[in-house]
C-alpha positions as CSV (number, residue, x, y, z in Angstrom):
1,M,-24.1,-12.7,-10.2
2,S,-21.4,-11.6,-7.9
3,V,-17.9,-10.5,-8.7
4,L,-16.4,-13.2,-6.7
5,S,-18.3,-15.9,-8.8
6,K,-15.6,-15.2,-11.6
7,P,-13.7,-18.1,-12.6
8,Y,-10.2,-16.8,-11.5
9,F,-11.5,-16.7,-8.0
10,H,-12.1,-20.4,-7.7
11,D,-10.4,-22.0,-10.6
12,E,-6.6,-22.4,-10.2
13,A,-6.0,-22.7,-14.2
14,A,-8.0,-19.6,-14.8
15,A,-6.3,-17.8,-12.0
16,F,-2.8,-18.2,-13.7
17,A,-4.2,-17.1,-17.0
18,F,-5.7,-13.9,-15.5
19,V,-2.5,-13.2,-13.8
20,E,-0.3,-13.9,-16.8
21,R,-2.7,-11.6,-18.9
22,I,-2.1,-8.5,-16.6
23,I,1.6,-9.2,-15.9
24,W,2.8,-10.4,-19.4
25,N,-0.1,-9.3,-21.7
26,G,0.5,-12.4,-24.1
27,E,4.5,-12.2,-23.9
28,P,5.8,-14.3,-21.2
29,V,9.0,-13.1,-19.7
30,C,11.8,-15.5,-18.4
31,P,12.7,-14.3,-15.0
32,H,15.9,-16.1,-15.4
33,C,17.5,-14.8,-18.5
34,G,15.0,-11.8,-19.4
35,V,13.9,-13.2,-22.9
36,V,10.6,-12.1,-23.9
37,G,8.2,-14.5,-26.1
38,R,10.1,-17.4,-26.4
39,A,8.6,-19.6,-23.6
40,Y,6.2,-22.4,-24.1
41,A,3.7,-24.3,-21.9
42,L,4.5,-27.4,-20.1
43,K,1.0,-29.4,-19.7
44,A,-0.1,-31.9,-17.3
45,V,3.1,-31.8,-15.5
46,R,2.8,-32.9,-11.7
47,S,4.9,-32.1,-8.6
48,K,6.5,-35.0,-6.8
49,P,4.2,-37.3,-4.8
50,S,3.7,-36.7,-1.1
51,K,2.0,-38.0,1.9
52,K,-0.8,-35.5,1.4
53,N,-0.8,-35.9,-2.5
54,P,0.3,-39.1,-3.5
55,E,-0.1,-38.7,-7.0
56,G,1.2,-34.9,-6.8
57,V,-0.5,-31.9,-7.9
58,V,-0.9,-30.4,-11.3
59,R,1.7,-27.5,-11.8
60,H,-0.5,-24.9,-13.5
61,G,1.0,-22.1,-15.5
62,L,4.3,-23.9,-15.9
63,K,6.5,-22.6,-18.6
64,K,10.1,-23.3,-20.3
65,C,12.1,-20.8,-21.7
66,G,13.4,-21.6,-25.3
67,A,16.5,-19.6,-24.5
68,C,17.9,-20.6,-21.2
69,R,16.0,-24.0,-20.9
70,A,14.6,-23.0,-17.5
71,Q,11.2,-23.6,-16.0
72,F,9.2,-20.9,-14.5
73,T,5.7,-19.7,-13.6
74,V,4.2,-16.2,-13.4
75,R,4.7,-16.3,-9.5
76,I,8.6,-15.9,-9.9
77,G,9.9,-12.5,-9.0
78,T,6.7,-11.5,-7.4
79,I,5.0,-11.5,-4.0
80,F,3.8,-15.0,-4.8
81,E,7.0,-16.7,-5.1
82,E,7.5,-19.7,-3.0
83,S,3.9,-19.4,-1.5
84,H,1.8,-22.5,-0.9
85,L,-1.3,-20.8,-0.8
86,P,-3.2,-21.4,-4.2
87,L,-3.3,-18.5,-6.7
88,H,-7.1,-18.2,-6.9
89,K,-7.1,-17.4,-3.0
90,W,-4.2,-14.8,-3.4
91,L,-6.7,-13.1,-6.0
92,Q,-9.6,-13.2,-3.4
93,A,-7.5,-11.6,-0.8
94,I,-6.3,-9.0,-3.1
95,Y,-9.8,-8.2,-4.3
96,L,-11.1,-7.9,-0.5
97,M,-8.3,-5.6,0.5
98,C,-8.6,-3.4,-2.5
99,S,-12.6,-3.1,-2.1
100,S,-12.6,-2.6,1.7
101,K,-12.3,1.3,2.1
102,K,-10.9,1.0,5.7
103,G,-9.2,-2.3,5.2
104,I,-9.6,-5.9,6.2
105,S,-8.0,-7.5,9.2
106,A,-5.8,-10.5,9.2
107,K,-8.5,-12.3,11.4
108,Q,-11.3,-11.7,8.8
109,L,-9.0,-13.0,6.0
110,E,-8.0,-15.9,8.1
111,R,-11.8,-16.8,8.3
112,T,-12.8,-15.9,4.8
113,L,-10.0,-17.8,3.0
114,E,-9.8,-20.6,5.6
115,V,-6.2,-20.2,6.2
116,T,-3.9,-19.9,9.5
117,Y,-3.7,-16.6,11.0
118,K,0.0,-16.4,10.4
119,T,-0.7,-17.0,6.7
120,A,-3.4,-14.2,6.6
121,W,-1.3,-11.9,8.3
122,F,1.9,-12.3,6.1
123,L,-0.6,-12.4,3.1
124,G,-1.9,-8.9,3.9
125,H,1.7,-7.5,4.2
126,R,2.8,-8.9,0.9
127,I,-0.3,-7.4,-0.8
128,R,0.5,-3.9,0.8
129,E,4.0,-4.3,-0.6
130,A,2.4,-4.7,-4.1
131,M,0.4,-1.6,-3.3
132,R,3.5,0.4,-2.6
133,D,4.2,3.3,-5.1
134,T,7.8,2.7,-6.6
135,A,7.4,5.4,-9.2
136,M,7.6,8.2,-6.6
137,T,6.5,10.9,-9.3
138,P,6.3,14.4,-7.9
139,M,3.0,15.2,-6.3
140,G,1.1,18.0,-7.5
141,G,2.2,20.2,-10.4
142,E,1.4,23.6,-12.3
143,G,-2.2,24.5,-11.7
144,M,-2.8,22.0,-8.9
145,T,-3.3,22.5,-5.2
146,L,-1.6,20.3,-2.8
147,E,-2.4,19.9,0.8
148,V,0.2,18.9,3.4
149,D,-0.2,18.3,6.9
150,E,0.7,15.9,9.8
151,T,-1.0,13.5,12.1
152,F,-0.1,11.3,14.8
153,L,-0.8,7.7,15.7
154,G,-0.8,5.7,18.9
155,R,-0.5,7.0,22.4
156,Q,1.6,8.8,24.9
157,A,3.7,6.6,27.3
158,T,2.5,6.8,31.0
159,I,4.8,8.0,33.9
160,F,4.2,7.6,37.6
161,V,3.3,11.1,39.3
162,S,3.5,11.0,43.1
163,G,0.3,11.4,44.7
164,K,-1.5,10.8,41.4
165,G,-0.2,7.5,40.3
166,W,0.1,6.5,36.8
167,Q,-0.5,9.5,34.4
168,Q,-0.4,9.6,30.5
169,R,2.2,12.2,29.4
170,R,1.1,15.1,27.7
171,G,2.1,16.1,24.0
172,T,3.0,13.9,21.2
173,G,6.7,12.9,21.8
174,D,5.9,9.2,22.0
175,M,3.4,9.0,19.2
176,R,4.4,7.9,15.7
177,K,4.5,10.9,13.2
178,I,3.0,10.8,9.8
179,V,3.4,13.5,7.2
180,T,0.9,13.3,4.2
181,L,0.8,15.3,0.8
182,V,-2.7,15.1,-1.0
183,E,-3.3,16.5,-4.3
184,R,-6.8,18.1,-4.4
185,G,-8.7,16.0,-6.5
186,G,-5.9,13.3,-7.1
187,R,-3.4,11.2,-5.3
188,A,-2.1,10.8,-1.6
189,R,1.4,10.1,-0.4
190,S,2.3,9.4,3.4
191,V,5.5,9.1,5.0
192,H,6.3,8.0,8.7
193,V,8.9,10.4,9.9
194,P,10.9,10.1,13.2
195,S,10.2,13.6,13.9
196,L,8.7,17.1,12.7
197,R,12.1,18.7,12.5
198,K,13.3,20.8,9.8
199,E,15.2,18.3,8.1
200,D,12.5,15.5,8.1
201,I,9.9,17.9,6.7
202,V,12.3,18.8,3.8
203,A,12.9,15.2,2.8
204,V,9.0,14.6,2.8
205,M,8.5,17.8,0.6
206,A,11.1,16.5,-1.8
207,H,8.3,14.6,-3.2
208,A,6.3,17.7,-3.9
209,D,6.4,19.8,-7.4
210,R,7.4,23.4,-6.6
211,A,4.9,24.4,-9.4
212,S,2.1,23.7,-7.0
213,V,0.0,25.9,-4.9
214,L,0.7,24.6,-1.3
215,N,-2.1,24.6,1.3
216,T,-1.2,24.0,5.0
217,D,-2.1,25.1,8.4
218,Q,-0.1,27.6,10.4
219,A,2.5,25.0,11.5
220,Q,6.0,26.7,11.8
221,H,7.7,24.0,9.9
222,Y,5.8,24.8,6.5
223,R,6.5,28.5,6.3
224,R,10.0,28.5,5.1
225,I,9.6,25.8,2.7
226,G,6.4,27.4,1.7
227,T,8.3,30.2,-0.1
228,E,9.7,27.8,-2.4
229,F,6.1,27.0,-4.2
230,A,4.2,28.8,-6.7
231,A,2.1,30.1,-3.7
232,H,1.6,29.3,0.0
233,E,-1.8,29.7,1.7
234,T,-2.7,28.9,5.2
235,V,-5.7,28.5,7.4
236,D,-5.8,29.4,10.9
237,H,-7.3,26.4,12.9
238,G,-6.6,28.3,16.2
239,R,-9.0,30.7,15.2
240,D,-11.7,28.1,14.0
241,E,-10.9,29.1,10.4
242,Y,-11.1,25.7,8.3
243,V,-11.9,27.2,4.8
244,R,-11.3,30.7,3.1
245,Y,-12.9,31.9,-0.2
246,D,-11.2,34.3,-2.4
247,G,-13.0,34.5,-5.6
248,D,-12.5,31.1,-7.3
249,V,-9.5,30.4,-5.0
250,V,-10.5,27.9,-2.0
251,T,-7.8,27.5,0.7
252,T,-8.5,24.6,3.1
253,T,-7.0,21.5,4.5
254,N,-10.2,19.7,4.7
255,T,-9.2,17.3,1.8
256,I,-6.3,15.9,3.7
257,E,-8.5,15.8,7.1
258,G,-10.6,13.7,5.2
259,Y,-7.9,11.3,4.3
260,F,-6.8,11.1,7.9
261,S,-10.3,10.3,8.8
262,I,-10.4,7.1,6.7
263,F,-6.8,6.2,7.8
264,K,-7.3,6.4,11.5
265,R,-10.7,4.8,11.4
266,G,-9.1,1.8,9.4
267,M,-6.2,1.7,12.0
268,K,-8.1,2.0,15.1
269,G,-11.4,0.3,14.1
270,I,-10.0,-2.4,11.7
271,Y,-6.3,-3.0,12.5
272,Q,-6.4,-1.9,16.3
273,H,-2.6,-2.3,16.6
274,C,0.4,-1.7,14.4
275,S,4.1,-1.9,15.1
276,E,6.3,1.0,14.2
277,K,8.4,-1.1,11.8
278,H,5.3,-2.1,9.9
279,L,3.6,1.5,9.9
280,Q,4.9,2.4,6.3
281,R,3.2,-0.4,4.6
282,Y,-0.1,0.3,6.3
283,L,0.5,4.0,5.0
284,A,1.1,2.5,1.5
285,E,-2.3,0.5,1.5
286,F,-4.4,3.7,2.6
287,D,-2.4,5.7,0.0
288,F,-3.2,3.2,-2.7
289,R,-6.9,2.8,-2.3
290,Y,-7.2,6.7,-1.8
291,S,-5.2,7.3,-4.8
292,N,-7.2,4.8,-7.0
293,R,-10.7,5.6,-5.6
294,S,-14.0,5.8,-7.1
295,A,-14.4,9.4,-7.3
296,L,-11.5,9.2,-9.9
297,G,-13.2,6.6,-11.9
298,C,-11.4,3.7,-10.4
299,E,-13.8,0.8,-9.2
300,D,-13.0,-2.1,-7.2
301,E,-12.1,-4.6,-9.9
302,E,-9.9,-2.0,-11.7
303,R,-8.3,-1.2,-8.4
304,A,-7.3,-4.8,-7.7
305,A,-6.0,-5.2,-11.2
306,R,-3.9,-2.1,-10.6
307,A,-2.5,-3.8,-7.2
308,L,-1.9,-7.0,-9.2
309,A,0.2,-4.9,-11.8
310,G,2.5,-4.1,-8.7
311,I,3.3,-7.5,-7.8
312,V,6.6,-7.7,-9.8
313,G,10.1,-7.2,-7.9
314,K,8.6,-6.9,-4.6
315,R,9.5,-10.2,-2.9
316,L,8.9,-10.0,0.7
317,T,10.1,-13.1,3.0
318,Y,8.6,-13.6,6.4
319,R,11.8,-13.4,8.6
320,G,13.4,-10.8,6.4
321,G,12.4,-7.7,4.6
322,T,11.8,-6.6,0.9
323,N,14.7,-7.8,-1.4
324,R,16.5,-9.6,1.4
325,R,16.9,-6.6,3.6
326,T,16.0,-6.6,7.2
327,E,12.3,-6.2,8.3
328,A,13.5,-3.0,10.1
329,A,15.2,-1.7,7.2
330,S,12.5,-2.3,4.9
331,A,10.0,-0.5,6.9
């Protein structure tokens, strides 16, 4: 049988039971008053009749709190809140995004789930919000090697040059800058930064445990902050040095280059375009899949379950941002 043949991918009642098991673990939590374990199920309750559904629709997963008497479902206070999309389709979308190494486009979700493009696009962003790491625990640690590097996304602006016509500007000034930290054999964390100035690099490196061994290339902006780590080793790409062995010690940034390879193939081959205000969410998506990859013993089903566990407290509205902030502020 296929993984997608599981009941919670097709049956709404089974989908609610599956989500409740992951989020509540058998103890319903009232989102209105916070009381745990005093809710009871309301069965056979239907919504108000409408032209589309004259008899109304069954309200699966409906609970009533024994303390404050308010009704709720597991959708409240999550990325699912106020969504008209059936919960089993949400679970299909989460699984597809978690099992696709380089992502899945909104157009593909539109065709697969048989929804509108607008729904598929917004669906993808809400799932990326669930993937976002809110714990922000320090990267690396004692005895661990932390690779740090930057990459660029997009293209330079074009300028008109007399006698040559429109030419693409040199350099990386107009491109989007991304700084990533990768634990060798562990997690990844990426940050979209406005520039590669000292203050921006210092802000990103605040995520790093100073007990780590730092591996970078010979970029100037890592030299001073590198002295704060247990050790700072570099490779000289300008001299075609990409890995150096010193006994059991391996100095390289090939791990992080592999991460950038997956990220860029996904952004250019699958998503093709990303506005700057949404870039951090796409980074969160690739960070999540990399940090929960098969090499670390996390397969597709477990990865989807971990993404589902992150849905609480991450409400995202279409015209606003997370937690009622503006979209620009949240990105």
